[in-house]
PANULUM-624851 format. One line per 2 residues: number of its first residue (from 0); for each residue x, y, z of C-alpha. Coordinates in steps of 0.02 Angstrom, whole numbers, padded with zeros to 5 digits. Layout:
<marlos>
NUM> X,Y,Z ~ ...
</marlos>
This chain:
<marlos>
0> 00113,01613,00146 ~ 00210,01448,00151
2> 00069,01364,00247 ~ -00059,01417,00117
4> 00054,01362,-00025 ~ 00092,01194,00056
6> -00089,01152,00088 ~ -00141,01221,-00081
8> -00008,01117,-00169 ~ -00070,00955,-00093
10> -00253,01001,-00120 ~ -00222,01040,-00303
12> -00131,00878,-00326 ~ -00271,00777,-00246
14> -00406,00862,-00349 ~ -00313,00824,-00510
16> -00292,00642,-00460 ~ -00467,00609,-00395
18> -00551,00697,-00543 ~ -00434,00603,-00662
20> -00377,00762,-00747 ~ -00195,00708,-00733
22> -00100,00548,-00702 ~ -00011,00534,-00534
24> 00159,00551,-00619 ~ 00112,00712,-00709
26> 00028,00788,-00555 ~ 00171,00739,-00439
28> 00296,00827,-00552 ~ 00209,00982,-00619
30> 00106,01037,-00467 ~ 00254,01046,-00344
32> 00363,01131,-00473 ~ 00232,01266,-00503
34> 00200,01296,-00317 ~ 00386,01289,-00277
36> 00425,01423,-00405 ~ 00281,01528,-00340
38> 00355,01509,-00165 ~ 00514,01589,-00227
40> 00623,01435,-00245 ~ 00694,01493,-00411
42> 00835,01387,-00480 ~ 00860,01312,-00307
44> 00710,01203,-00344 ~ 00830,01092,-00441
46> 00931,01054,-00283 ~ 00770,01026,-00184
48> 00706,00897,-00308 ~ 00877,00816,-00317
50> 00877,00798,-00128 ~ 00705,00720,-00137
52> 00764,00596,-00269 ~ 00914,00550,-00162
54> 00798,00513,-00016 ~ 00680,00404,-00119
56> 00807,00321,-00235 ~ 00834,00175,-00113
58> 00646,00148,-00108 ~ 00636,00149,-00298
60> 00778,00022,-00307 ~ 00694,-00087,-00175
62> 00529,-00089,-00270 ~ 00617,-00123,-00436
64> 00701,-00280,-00373 ~ 00558,-00331,-00256
66> 00442,-00338,-00407 ~ 00570,-00445,-00499
68> 00597,-00563,-00352 ~ 00416,-00592,-00308
70> 00369,-00592,-00492 ~ 00489,-00736,-00517
72> 00417,-00828,-00367 ~ 00244,-00807,-00445
74> 00306,-00868,-00614 ~ 00388,-01025,-00545
76> 00234,-01074,-00445 ~ 00286,-01040,-00265
78> 00118,-00962,-00222 ~ 00010,-01085,-00320
80> -00027,-01192,-00165 ~ -00086,-01034,-00075
82> -00202,-00992,-00220 ~ -00276,-01167,-00221
84> -00298,-01164,-00033 ~ -00390,-00998,-00043
86> -00500,-01064,-00184 ~ -00553,-01213,-00079
88> -00587,-01099,00071 ~ -00682,-00969,-00030
90> -00784,-01093,-00134 ~ -00914,-00990,-00226
92> -00937,-00846,-00104 ~ -00868,-00671,-00143
94> -00894,-00622,00040 ~ -00774,-00758,00096
96> -00649,-00702,-00035 ~ -00648,-00523,00026
98> -00634,-00570,00209 ~ -00495,-00691,00161
100> -00407,-00546,00075 ~ -00410,-00447,00237
102> -00344,-00593,00340 ~ -00206,-00634,00216
104> -00152,-00452,00207 ~ -00147,-00440,00397
106> -00042,-00597,00413 ~ 00082,-00549,00278
108> 00091,-00372,00351 ~ 00177,-00445,00503
110> 00341,-00430,00406 ~ 00322,-00240,00414
112> 00342,-00211,00228 ~ 00191,-00148,00131
114> 00264,-00188,-00040 ~ 00289,-00370,00005
116> 00112,-00380,00074 ~ 00034,-00310,-00083
118> 00137,-00416,-00202 ~ 00093,-00578,-00113
120> -00090,-00533,-00083 ~ -00117,-00479,-00263
122> -00025,-00627,-00335 ~ -00126,-00750,-00232
124> -00299,-00673,-00246 ~ -00317,-00563,-00401
126> -00342,-00714,-00516 ~ -00487,-00766,-00406
128> -00562,-00591,-00410 ~ -00554,-00595,-00599
130> -00632,-00768,-00609 ~ -00775,-00726,-00490
132> -00806,-00556,-00569 ~ -00771,-00463,-00406
134> -00706,-00286,-00430 ~ -00516,-00270,-00409
136> -00551,-00107,-00316 ~ -00618,-00212,-00174
138> -00451,-00300,-00163 ~ -00352,-00136,-00156
140> -00471,-00061,-00027 ~ -00467,-00210,00091
142> -00281,-00244,00072 ~ -00243,-00060,00095
144> -00348,-00050,00254 ~ -00271,-00207,00328
146> -00092,-00158,00291 ~ -00116,00022,00345
148> -00186,-00032,00513 ~ -00044,-00155,00541
150> 00082,-00020,00497 ~ 00094,00034,00679
152> 00197,-00121,00719 ~ 00363,-00068,00797
154> 00460,-00128,00644 ~ 00338,-00051,00522
156> 00414,00122,00525 ~ 00301,00257,00600
158> 00309,00194,00780 ~ 00499,00191,00772
160> 00500,00365,00695 ~ 00386,00435,00829
162> 00492,00357,00966 ~ 00656,00418,00896
164> 00589,00593,00862 ~ 00534,00610,01044
166> 00681,00509,01114 ~ 00574,00375,01198
168> 00566,00185,01194 ~ 00474,00104,01049
170> 00393,-00031,01157 ~ 00324,00101,01275
172> 00234,00174,01125 ~ 00170,00013,01046
174> 00127,-00111,01185 ~ -00012,-00006,01267
176> -00087,00017,01094 ~ -00112,-00169,01061
178> -00296,-00168,01117 ~ -00327,-00017,01005
180> -00244,-00107,00860 ~ -00355,-00258,00890
182> -00511,-00149,00888 ~ -00458,-00067,00725
184> -00426,-00237,00645 ~ -00601,-00292,00693
186> -00670,-00140,00601 ~ -00565,-00185,00449
188> -00640,-00360,00449 ~ -00815,-00287,00464
190> -00783,-00173,00316 ~ -00715,-00322,00219
192> -00869,-00427,00257 ~ -00985,-00283,00209
194> -00895,-00257,00043 ~ -00901,-00444,00013
196> -01088,-00451,00044 ~ -01114,-00306,-00077
198> -01013,-00396,-00209 ~ -01110,-00557,-00176
200> -01273,-00464,-00206 ~ -01205,-00386,-00364
202> -01126,-00539,-00444 ~ -01222,-00680,-00365
204> -01132,-00843,-00327 ~ -01041,-00946,-00455
206> -01012,-01132,-00461 ~ -00826,-01158,-00423
208> -00759,-01281,-00550 ~ -00592,-01367,-00564
210> -00566,-01270,-00725 ~ -00528,-01120,-00617
212> -00376,-01213,-00554 ~ -00322,-01271,-00726
214> -00404,-01171,-00868 ~ -00389,-01278,-01023
216> -00430,-01158,-01164 ~ -00311,-01019,-01119
218> -00154,-00983,-01218 ~ -00045,-00887,-01100
220> 00079,-00750,-01130 ~ 00194,-00830,-01001
222> 00204,-00984,-01112 ~ 00242,-00877,-01262
224> 00115,-00964,-01374 ~ -00014,-00832,-01411
226> -00132,-00705,-01341 ~ -00302,-00788,-01336
228> -00397,-00765,-01174 ~ -00562,-00851,-01136
230> -00712,-00749,-01084 ~ -00738,-00723,-00899
232> -00867,-00837,-00817 ~ -01044,-00769,-00831
234> -01114,-00681,-00681 ~ -01281,-00718,-00604
236> -01343,-00554,-00536 ~ -01459,-00574,-00389
238> -01501,-00393,-00365 ~ -01436,-00265,-00245
240> -01306,-00130,-00271 ~ -01128,-00095,-00226
242> -01029,00061,-00193 ~ -00885,-00024,-00285
244> -00876,-00005,-00473 ~ -00919,-00169,-00555
246> -00801,-00155,-00702 ~ -00612,-00149,-00692
248> -00535,00015,-00742 ~ -00435,00038,-00900
250> -00464,00000,-01084 ~ -00523,-00168,-01148
252> -00346,-00208,-01203 ~ -00278,-00163,-01031
254> -00410,-00269,-00944 ~ -00375,-00415,-01060
256> -00188,-00402,-01032 ~ -00211,-00396,-00843
258> -00330,-00545,-00843 ~ -00212,-00641,-00955
260> -00058,-00601,-00852 ~ -00132,-00652,-00687
262> -00223,-00804,-00753 ~ -00051,-00880,-00777
264> -00036,-00891,-00588 ~ -00164,-01032,-00591
266> -00108,-01121,-00749 ~ -00030,-01290,-00705
268> 00066,-01310,-00867 ~ 00149,-01141,-00893
270> 00328,-01152,-00952 ~ 00395,-01047,-00808
272> 00348,-01175,-00675 ~ 00494,-01248,-00579
274> 00417,-01385,-00469 ~ 00586,-01466,-00435
276> 00648,-01301,-00363 ~ 00496,-01271,-00252
278> 00587,-01295,-00087 ~ 00737,-01198,-00151
280> 00626,-01050,-00193 ~ 00531,-01068,-00030
282> 00696,-01065,00064 ~ 00752,-00910,-00032
284> 00590,-00820,00012 ~ 00596,-00869,00195
286> 00778,-00816,00206 ~ 00738,-00649,00125
288> 00595,-00614,00245 ~ 00700,-00670,00395
290> 00843,-00554,00348 ~ 00718,-00417,00312
292> 00645,-00435,00488 ~ 00817,-00444,00569
294> 00868,-00281,00483 ~ 01041,-00348,00442
296> 01057,-00277,00267 ~ 00989,-00122,00182
298> 00823,-00172,00104 ~ 00869,-00118,-00075
300> 01031,-00217,-00066 ~ 00938,-00367,00004
302> 00813,-00371,-00138 ~ 00948,-00341,-00269
304> 01049,-00490,-00208 ~ 00901,-00608,-00190
306> 00828,-00556,-00359 ~ 00994,-00598,-00439
308> 01000,-00767,-00352 ~ 00819,-00805,-00400
310> 00854,-00764,-00583 ~ 01012,-00868,-00589
312> 00935,-01019,-00501 ~ 00770,-01026,-00595
314> 00821,-00960,-00765 ~ 01002,-01007,-00799
316> 01001,-00948,-00981 ~ 01021,-00765,-01028
318> 00867,-00760,-01138 ~ 00761,-00836,-00999
320> 00824,-00707,-00875 ~ 00785,-00565,-00995
322> 00612,-00635,-01026 ~ 00581,-00651,-00839
324> 00623,-00467,-00813 ~ 00522,-00412,-00965
326> 00366,-00503,-00903 ~ 00357,-00382,-00757
328> 00422,-00226,-00843 ~ 00254,-00136,-00849
330> 00234,-00145,-00660 ~ 00415,-00093,-00633
332> 00404,00059,-00746 ~ 00239,00124,-00677
334> 00286,00103,-00494 ~ 00465,00168,-00503
336> 00409,00316,-00608 ~ 00281,00366,-00477
338> 00406,00347,-00336 ~ 00532,00460,-00422
340> 00394,00583,-00465 ~ 00342,00585,-00281
342> 00519,00641,-00242 ~ 00476,00806,-00327
344> 00335,00840,-00205 ~ 00430,00788,-00049
346> 00584,00885,-00105 ~ 00487,01045,-00131
348> 00389,01019,00030 ~ 00547,01007,00133
350> 00660,01123,00033 ~ 00544,01273,00033
352> 00513,01259,00221 ~ 00329,01219,00201
354> 00340,01076,00328 ~ 00415,01186,00464
356> 00290,01324,00427 ~ 00142,01205,00443
358> 00210,01134,00606 ~ 00226,01304,00690
360> 00061,01362,00616 ~ -00026,01214,00696
362> 00061,01240,00863 ~ 00019,01426,00869
364> -00158,01402,00805 ~ -00218,01278,00936
366> -00329,01369,01063 ~ -00280,01364,01247
368> -00437,01268,01295 ~ -00379,01124,01183
370> -00210,01114,01270 ~ -00260,00978,01396
372> -00327,00876,01249 ~ -00172,00890,01141
374> -00154,00702,01124 ~ -00327,00691,01046
376> -00286,00841,00936 ~ -00127,00757,00873
378> -00220,00595,00841 ~ -00351,00685,00735
380> -00220,00790,00646 ~ -00117,00636,00606
382> -00256,00576,00492 ~ -00246,00715,00360
384> -00065,00766,00389 ~ 00014,00594,00372
386> -00086,00579,00212 ~ -00027,00745,00145
388> 00156,00726,00191 ~ 00283,00589,00218
390> 00304,00502,00386 ~ 00475,00580,00404
392> 00405,00755,00379 ~ 00265,00728,00505
394> 00358,00634,00642 ~ 00521,00732,00633
396> 00450,00900,00583 ~ 00275,00919,00656
398> 00263,00799,00804 ~ 00409,00869,00907
400> 00337,01045,00897 ~ 00164,00988,00952
402> 00237,00876,01088 ~ 00335,01022,01158
404> 00171,01119,01171 ~ 00085,00970,01254
406> 00214,00958,01393 ~ 00151,01125,01459
408> -00013,01038,01497 ~ 00065,00885,01579
410> 00049,00768,01432 ~ 00192,00644,01417
412> 00285,00629,01250 ~ 00249,00441,01251
414> 00062,00477,01253 ~ 00084,00600,01110
416> 00179,00469,01011 ~ 00040,00341,01036
418> -00091,00463,00974 ~ 00015,00511,00825
420> 00021,00335,00752 ~ -00168,00314,00744
422> -00179,00398,00574 ~ -00073,00266,00487
424> -00221,00179,00404 ~ -00253,00339,00308
426> -00068,00375,00282 ~ -00043,00210,00190
428> -00168,00265,00057 ~ -00065,00420,00016
430> 00008,00438,-00159 ~ 00171,00478,-00069
432> 00179,00297,-00009 ~ 00265,00189,-00140
434> 00180,00029,-00080 ~ 00005,00092,-00121
436> 00063,00143,-00294 ~ 00125,-00034,-00316
438> -00041,-00107,-00257 ~ -00150,-00009,-00379
440> -00028,-00044,-00521 ~ -00030,-00232,-00489
442> -00219,-00237,-00471 ~ -00244,-00132,-00627
444> -00353,00002,-00546 ~ -00330,00189,-00541
446> -00275,00282,-00386 ~ -00430,00390,-00402
448> -00549,00241,-00394 ~ -00452,00172,-00246
450> -00460,00337,-00152 ~ -00647,00360,-00182
452> -00684,00198,-00092 ~ -00546,00185,00037
454> -00519,00357,00115 ~ -00678,00370,00217
456> -00660,00190,00276 ~ -00479,00219,00324
458> -00531,00375,00420 ~ -00659,00273,00519
460> -00528,00141,00561 ~ -00405,00274,00621
462> -00537,00358,00729 ~ -00585,00190,00804
464> -00403,00157,00847 ~ -00390,00330,00926
466> -00551,00306,01025 ~ -00501,00133,01083
468> -00332,00202,01137 ~ -00424,00329,01245
470> -00540,00197,01318 ~ -00396,00083,01373
472> -00300,00230,01445 ~ -00155,00227,01322
474> -00202,00401,01259 ~ -00259,00536,01381
476> -00421,00627,01345
</marlos>
């Protein structure tokens, strides 16, 4: 009963999201509540949801202040050199832009934090997508694939969870998987190039002008002088088709506001620029990322402190500080709301015992003839199950049960751990992952449009990583 309810709850949620019959916030709240009550939770559902909120509150706080910090760095021009460098490298070719997106996301993902990766990647490249007429969905798909694949780094989270759940060494899990990671990243680059070629065929190539670096006719919101936005550059369609929607999602007003907001990243005369503080802001950002990698402070506390410093240094007056926060309020509200709403689903999932029920159901339902291939089974199962539930639920609830079964067939827990992390490319597209909610919010696309284009590609990348792991002997067949 609990297994059916757990799987049904997630399936119902996904159908509502993909068919756009409910927003993620509404679906994340109402669907788990309904299924939890049907499972007999009664008034205890309140405690379950409260526990879920307690678990995710630090993540919500981290995202709140991370958006403020990196938003300030965007406002003051810290990433402008990166944008100009990318423009010169991309020239007039959408294919180069999309491949560059993948490379940038991979490099930034080395810090192990998906939210940071998506903020920096979107800030640097979304203005260019808008200018070239390339669909923002392409950006979310490629950045999501790159970051999800890199998520198996030892400091990324899942590898450490798998190791601690099975009481093994993290390096023993990750190091043998490096060739498999490399193979998966190659597939991500191939997907990026293919999407770029499709966009090139759809939009044609545009002459890259210096006006893209310094648009002269725009009156920017960031400068507080009006709301006029120039038309996007005309596209020269050269034929062909794309499996990516050509128009950004949202109303005309929403599209205009997004274009206007991100065009300020390229404007050389915006009032928020702080060129004299460039190296101060660069030092702040490097220090934040260094402390983040060293794991000295709790991440929410780290971002709170550095956001406060960034506000005080760059905007010493109270009105300026309030304006700086208000500029990014829409992203803050949408992302934090979805994170807290996701706490309802995770709270009900754990509180009703659905996670434990699914784990034992899987263990009991695997036929004996599949026993010697349990590592492959876990690798395949990690694709849907890490998408449908949190990493904590899978690695601490499901993996130990399946690993215990695998030991009967001579499969080492380390091998099971390696197989279990191959589904992370798909996991990072889950609505239960705050970082992906941040990505789609910043890019101005819907989660449904993102999922339609990314899920099958993420599945292919995960299967390639699993297959490569088998070929190099890191995962037993």
